[in-house]
N, C-alpha and C positions, 0 to 999 in steps of 0.2 A: 189751520192749526186741527190736529189732531185733537177725538172730540173728549181724549185724557186728560187736557188741561183745561182747566179753568175760565172763558172768557172772560176780561172789565171793561168795562169802556174807561178810556184814561182819566176821564173826569172824575170818574168817582173812584179810581184808582191816588190822584192827584190832592180829590180831597179828602180819604183813610188813608193815606200813607203811611202809616204806624200798620193800619191794620193789616196790608197787604204786602207786608215788609214783611213778619212775624212769618203769615200764610206761606213768602216767597222761601223760607226759609223749609216750609216742610213740605214743600208739593211748586212745583210751575205755576205760576199765575202767566196770563195772556196778558198781555195790554192792545184793548180796538184806539184805533186812530179811524174816524170815517170809516166807521162800520168792514174797516179789514184788520188784521192782529199785527202791531206791526214788532215789537218784541216781547219779552218773556224773561219774566225776572225770575233768578232764584239763583241758590247761597252759591256763596261762593265757595263751596265743599266741593260743594253741585260740581260747578261751573267747569272748576279743574280737576274733577278725576274728567268729566269730558273734555276737555283739553286732550288729558293726556292717552284718547283715547284716539286726537284723531294726527293719522299721522301715515307718512306713504308707508305701503307693501310697504315689508322687507325684502331683499332678495332669497334664496335659499340659499345662501350661503350666508347670512349673517342670522340665519332661524338654531336653535338649540339643538342638542341634536334627545333633547327631553322634547321642544317640539314635535319636530320630523318624525318621529314615534311614535306620537300623538297622532301623529296625521295620517302613518301607515298606520295605526292600523283604531284608524276610525271606520266605526261602523254609518253605511251615508241612510240614510232614513226614508222608509221606502215612497215619500213621491219624489227624490230627488229620482229613484230609475224614469221617471212621465216625463222629464226634463227635457234626455236622451231623444225626443220625437223632434225637439228644436234644430240638435244637432243635422240631421238628414238632409 
């Protein structure tokens, strides 16, 4: 699990479920069992937001003109030029 997610043992979560329920409304909570984080508690709103991001890539013809123009006019960050070495 990412270090930015607080992790708690499942036994602790089950004993203090109401507390962790409230905590999960403000930030994700990882639940650990047998030494490994197995599930993450998060608000339904955050789950819905993440679900909307989980989609199949669009074909170019599916992009809006605004999106195409944004891509055409985007300035790459300097670090992206370093990635060119992987193409050689």
